[in-house]
C-alpha angles and dihedrals in degrees: 000000000000090000090051091050092048092049090048089048093053090050090051091048090051091049091048091050090050091049091050090051090050091048091050090049089050092050090049092049089048091053091049091048089052091051091049091048090052092048091049093049090048090050091048091052089049092050091047091052090046092050092049090049090050091050092051090049092050091049091050090049092051089050091050093048091048090050091050091049092049092048094048093045090051096053117092092199122091105253131166126189109217132180128230089277089054093248113151111247099175141343135205118257091247091051091051090049092049093050090048092048091048091050093050092049094049 
């Protein structure tokens, strides 16, 4: 009977040791999950800030383009904005009308 109790005790101790290992593995996985969650939340905040910055930049660009168009349309002189490769980026309203008139006359 003592031998049977000793055998059963060893089996319970082994099960308890396995359970402790499993609990520790679970705690470790939980810590890693927490770290992953924090990293994900941080990344989300970074992306949100980047998106807000992009929206501000796009709004500023739209405002700048509207201002340029307003200025060019208000000028009575023929003006063309060109890049370094001499590609036409924008023209004043009077320049566009002059080119259209010249094309119609030709």
